[in-house]
One Martini backbone bead per residue (centre of mass of N, CA, C, O) as a GRO file, in nm:
protein
   93
    1MET     BB    1  -4.731  -6.710   3.298
    2GLN     BB    2  -4.456  -6.521   3.202
    3ARG     BB    3  -4.351  -6.185   3.282
    4PHE     BB    4  -4.044  -6.260   3.326
    5GLU     BB    5  -3.694  -6.215   3.251
    6THR     BB    6  -3.427  -6.345   3.422
    7VAL     BB    7  -3.106  -6.169   3.413
    8SER     BB    8  -2.794  -6.149   3.438
    9PHE     BB    9  -2.567  -5.915   3.347
   10GLN     BB   10  -2.342  -6.125   3.268
   11GLU     BB   11  -2.565  -6.297   3.065
   12CYS     BB   12  -2.653  -6.075   2.886
   13PRO     BB   13  -2.733  -5.997   2.585
   14SER     BB   14  -2.636  -5.850   2.267
   15PRO     BB   15  -2.898  -5.751   2.266
   16PRO     BB   16  -2.981  -5.523   2.518
   17MET     BB   17  -2.700  -5.497   2.596
   18THR     BB   18  -2.494  -5.240   2.715
   19PRO     BB   19  -2.250  -5.063   2.849
   20ALA     BB   20  -2.438  -4.875   3.014
   21LEU     BB   21  -2.625  -5.095   3.130
   22ARG     BB   22  -2.406  -5.259   3.271
   23GLU     BB   23  -2.324  -5.036   3.471
   24GLN     BB   24  -2.606  -5.005   3.602
   25ALA     BB   25  -2.633  -5.315   3.686
   26ARG     BB   26  -2.404  -5.305   3.902
   27LYS     BB   27  -2.589  -5.107   4.098
   28ALA     BB   28  -2.879  -5.206   3.972
   29VAL     BB   29  -3.172  -5.294   3.903
   30GLN     BB   30  -3.323  -5.386   3.585
   31VAL     BB   31  -3.589  -5.270   3.360
   32LEU     BB   32  -3.731  -5.388   3.056
   33THR     BB   33  -3.976  -5.296   2.868
   34GLU     BB   34  -4.178  -5.358   2.602
   35ASP     BB   35  -4.176  -5.026   2.535
   36GLY     BB   36  -3.854  -4.939   2.622
   37HIS     BB   37  -3.828  -4.902   2.914
   38GLN     BB   38  -3.620  -4.788   3.188
   39LEU     BB   39  -3.563  -4.935   3.507
   40SER     BB   40  -3.451  -4.849   3.845
   41ALA     BB   41  -3.442  -4.992   4.127
   42GLY     BB   42  -3.716  -4.902   4.291
   43GLY     BB   43  -3.880  -4.871   4.027
   44ALA     BB   44  -3.842  -5.168   3.939
   45ILE     BB   45  -3.977  -5.297   4.182
   46LEU     BB   46  -4.254  -5.160   4.155
   47PHE     BB   47  -4.318  -5.271   3.877
   48ALA     BB   48  -4.312  -5.571   3.952
   49LEU     BB   49  -4.533  -5.553   4.173
   50GLU     BB   50  -4.752  -5.446   3.984
   51GLN     BB   51  -4.753  -5.690   3.780
   52ILE     BB   52  -4.829  -5.901   4.032
   53GLU     BB   53  -5.033  -5.760   4.227
   54TRP     BB   54  -4.896  -5.632   4.484
   55HIS     BB   55  -5.052  -5.436   4.658
   56PRO     BB   56  -5.162  -5.191   4.469
   57HIS     BB   57  -5.202  -4.947   4.664
   58ILE     BB   58  -4.918  -4.944   4.783
   59VAL     BB   59  -4.756  -4.921   4.520
   60ARG     BB   60  -4.883  -4.660   4.420
   61LEU     BB   61  -4.802  -4.491   4.665
   62ALA     BB   62  -4.487  -4.552   4.652
   63GLY     BB   63  -4.466  -4.392   4.360
   64ARG     BB   64  -4.498  -4.138   4.529
   65ARG     BB   65  -4.466  -3.844   4.647
   66PRO     BB   66  -4.239  -3.916   4.901
   67PHE     BB   67  -4.220  -4.238   4.887
   68ILE     BB   68  -4.009  -4.292   4.664
   69TRP     BB   69  -3.771  -4.196   4.837
   70LEU     BB   70  -3.792  -4.433   5.039
   71VAL     BB   71  -3.753  -4.659   4.840
   72GLU     BB   72  -3.471  -4.570   4.741
   73LEU     BB   73  -3.337  -4.576   5.017
   74GLY     BB   74  -3.393  -4.873   5.077
   75TYR     BB   75  -3.243  -4.983   4.835
   76TRP     BB   76  -2.966  -4.861   4.900
   77ILE     BB   77  -2.926  -5.004   5.171
   78VAL     BB   78  -2.950  -5.298   5.073
   79ALA     BB   79  -2.738  -5.292   4.839
   80ARG     BB   80  -2.495  -5.204   5.049
   81ASN     BB   81  -2.603  -5.471   5.249
   82ARG     BB   82  -2.623  -5.772   5.144
   83SER     BB   83  -2.481  -5.950   5.355
   84PHE     BB   84  -2.669  -5.883   5.586
   85PHE     BB   85  -2.955  -5.941   5.447
   86GLY     BB   86  -2.881  -6.239   5.355
   87ARG     BB   87  -2.929  -6.374   5.641
   88PHE     BB   88  -3.268  -6.341   5.603
   89GLY     BB   89  -3.233  -6.442   5.301
   90PHE     BB   90  -3.219  -6.474   4.955
   91ARG     BB   91  -3.153  -6.775   4.892
   92GLY     BB   92  -3.035  -7.012   4.709
   93GLU     BB   93  -3.056  -7.363   4.630
   0.00000   0.00000   0.00000
């Protein structure tokens, strides 16, 4: 069972893509939930990890203050230094 449909923002059809969503997607990963919620950046990552049941206690804790602030800071650092962090993995085949 596939839980997510991964689509690059450049190839996402409209709808669901809107001009505002496209601009947000340029800056951070976006998740649109089945119930219509939009999650961005660290919150989107935590949602995905929760859905695949990756260390549920850790993910739940990371979603609470003050830990969510650290998750968002970590996301911001990695997103702005993709070329550096890309050397350590995350490469497509």
